[in-house]
N, C-alpha and C positions, 0 to 999 in steps of 0.2 A: 444850292451853291456848291460849286466844285464837283458836281456829279459827273461821272464819266459813263457814257453809254456802253452797254454790252455790245460786243462785236455782232454785226449782222451775220446771220447764219442761214444757209440754204436748207438746213435741216428742218426749218419751220415750214418748208414747202414740200408737199407730198412728192416723193421721189419720182413718180411717173411724170410729173409736170416740170421738174427742175430744169431739164435740158431745154425744154420749150421756152420756159421763162427767161433763161439766160439768153437764148437766141433772140427772142423778142426785144429784150432790153438792149442788146448790142445793136440791133437794127435801129431801134428808136434813137439811141444816143448818136449813132452815125448820121442819121437823118437831121438831127438838130445841131450838128457841128457848127461852131462859130470861130472866127479868126480875130486876131487883134485889129486887123484893118477894118473888119466889119463893125467892131465895137467903136473904132474911131469915127467911122462914117455915121454911126447911130448917135454918137456923142455921149453915151452913157454906158456904164457897165453895172449890171445887177449882180451883186456879190452876196452870197449866202454867208452869214456870220451868226454866232450865238450872241444873244443879248441878255442872258440871265446867268452868265458864267463868269463871275468876277474871279480873277482880273483879266480873263481872256477877252470877253466882250460883255458889256453891260450898259445900262442907261444911268447916267449920272444924275445928281440932284437938280440939274438944270434941264433934264430931259434930253440930253445929248448922248449920242453913242460914244462910248469910250472903251479903252482896253487895248491889250497887246494886238489882238487880231484886227481890231478896228483901225489902229494906226498903220498896220501892214496893208490892209485893204485900201486905205486912202493913198498910201504911197504907190501901190500898183496902179490905181486909177490915175494918179498924177503922171506917172511915167507913160501911161497909155494916152494921156492927154484928153481924158474924158471925165465927166461927172460920175460920182459914185451913187448908186441907189442900193441901200442895204435891205436885204430880205432876211427876216428873222428865221432862223433854223433851230431845230431841236434834234436830239439824238434820234428821234423816231422819223422825222420828215426830211432830214438833210439830203439823203441819197435820192428819195423820190423827187424832191424839188429839182435836183440837178438833172436826173435822168429825163424828167418830163419837160425840161426846158424852162422852168420857172426862174432859174438863176443861170447866169453865164458860167460861173465857177464858184467854188467854195474856198473860203479861208476859215476853216472850221475848228481848229484845235481837235482834230479827229485822229484817233489812234489808227495807225496803218496796220491792216490785217490782210492775210491772204484771201479770205472770203470776200471782203469788200473789194479787193483789187480785181476780182473776176467781173465786177459789175461797173466800177468806176475806174478812171485813170488817175492814179496818184502822181503828184509831183514829188521830187526828192524831199526828204524831211526838212522842215524849216524850224521845228520846235520840238520840245519833249516835255513830258510831265512825269518825271521820275516817281516811281512808286516807292515810298519812303517810310521808315519807322521813326516816329517822334516819341520822346520820353523825357523825364527829368534828367538834368545834367549828371546827377550822381548815380543814375541807373546803369548797371554794368551790362549793357547790351551792345555787342559788337557784331553779332551775326545771328542767323536763324536759330541756331541751337540754343542761344540764350533766351529766346522768347518763352520757352517752357517754364522759366522761373517766375514769370510775371503774368498779370491779367492784361490781355491785349484787346483793345477796342477796334471796331471796323464798321464802316457803313454797310448795313444790310442790303443785299441785292445789287451792290455796286460791283464793278470789275475788280475791286480790291479784295472782296471777300474770298473768292476762290483762290486767289494768290496767297492770301494769309493762311488759309486752310492747308494749302500745299506746302508752304514754306515752314510753318511752325511745327515743332514736335507734336506727336499725337496727343500728349497729355496737356497741352497748353489750354488754359482757360480763356475762351474767347467770348467777349460780350459784343453784341450786335446792336447798332443804333439806326434810327430811321433815316438819317441824312448826314451829310458831312459836318454841318454846323453842330449838331448834337454830339457827333463823334469827338470833335475837337473839344467841346465843352466838357465831355466826360473826362478827358485827360486833365484839363485845367482844374476841374473840381475834385479830382482824386478818385473818381469812380473806377478808373482803370490806371494801370501803371504806364502803359504805352499805347500808341495807336499806329495803324498802318494805313497809308493813304497818299494823297497828293502832296507833291513838293510845295504846293501853294498853301498848305495848312500853316506853314511858317508865317504867312502874312497875317492870319488871324491871331496867331500866338503873339506876334509883335504888336498888332493893333490893340490887343486887350491888355498890354502892359506886362506880359509874362515872358518876354524874350530872355530875361536873365535866369529863368528857372528851367526852361525846356530847350531842347536842341534836336537837330536832325542827327540821328544815330548812324544810319547807313541806307544805301539804296538797295531795295529788294529786287527790283526788276526795271528794265528799260520800258519806256512807253513813248515811242516815236510818233510824231504827228505830221500829217501832210495835207497840203492843199489838194484839191481834186478838180478835174475837168471830166467831160464826157468822153467815153471811148470814141476815138476818131478825131478828136479836137487836137490834132498834131501840132498845128501852129500855136495854139494857145498853150499847149504843154511846153513847147520849146520856149515861148516867152517867159512863162512862170519858172521854168527850170533855170533860165538865164538870170531871172530876178533873184532867185534864192542863191545861186552861185555867186553873183556879183556882190550882193549885200552881205553874204557871209564873208567874202574876202575883204570888203571895206569896213567891216565891223558894225554896220548899221543894225543887223539883226541881233547881234550880241548886246548892243546898247539898249535896244527896245526890250529885249528879254530881261535884262538886269533892272531896267526901269519898272517894269510891270510885275515880274515874277519874284524879284528880290534876290536872286542868286545868279551865278554865271551860267550862261547857256552852254550845254554840253557840246562836245565835238560830235557832230551827227554823221551817220553813214550816208553814202550815196547809193548803196546797194543793200538789199535785204532778201533773205531766202524766200522764194515763192512769190515775190512781188516784182513786176516789170515797171521800171520808171521811164522806159524809152518810148513806149507806145507802139513798138514795132513787132511785138510778139503776137 
């Protein structure tokens, strides 16, 4: 729960094959391009969403898809005038499923990175998952320099771990845990003084009845998230960009974010260094 996938990196591919891989990927995505009109003619849209990432996307007690991304995906399908078919994605398979044509587009709570933007086409950010420090209300933590006075917990192997190592003073005692749930539990049980991780940790703290004891101290880093289409899906990109722009302006995305994430949605950028949101570069 709450795990954030590490950014896709071409460093995992031998350098001699990297350029060929990218060229092949771009050819494949262009060949599989789809438009809103084609989806309307088909009558369905296959949308990649996470189903094990509360509160972004999950299966509720009645076996139904629920969550922030689920509601957004349903709204997109409704505006397209089509039925929605959900395809379960994970941090490992979401980009291959999109590139290979298994899904029409992604509503994935996926961090926007320059490396991923070389392979898929991001839409302007619709969401964020601020990387946050949580601690007891009486803990004197206002910034990174204060972390060295405390024992700090983090999810081992998550995107949060290297950020904590970089942000905290070298002498900081860091305790690593196997997942987000045990990281939060370590804070609640007093094993650590503070933890660094998802803004959604606050939902667990609230649900376990500890909201009066712990609080969000400060944001360590931004973590902007974007929907994605295949390279060359220009009309689909335009449709989804207009969707985000329209529902940012009318407050729909703010209301859904507040409902599911429990805090106000941040003012999100429409440009980021090294990432093309226009599809024209």
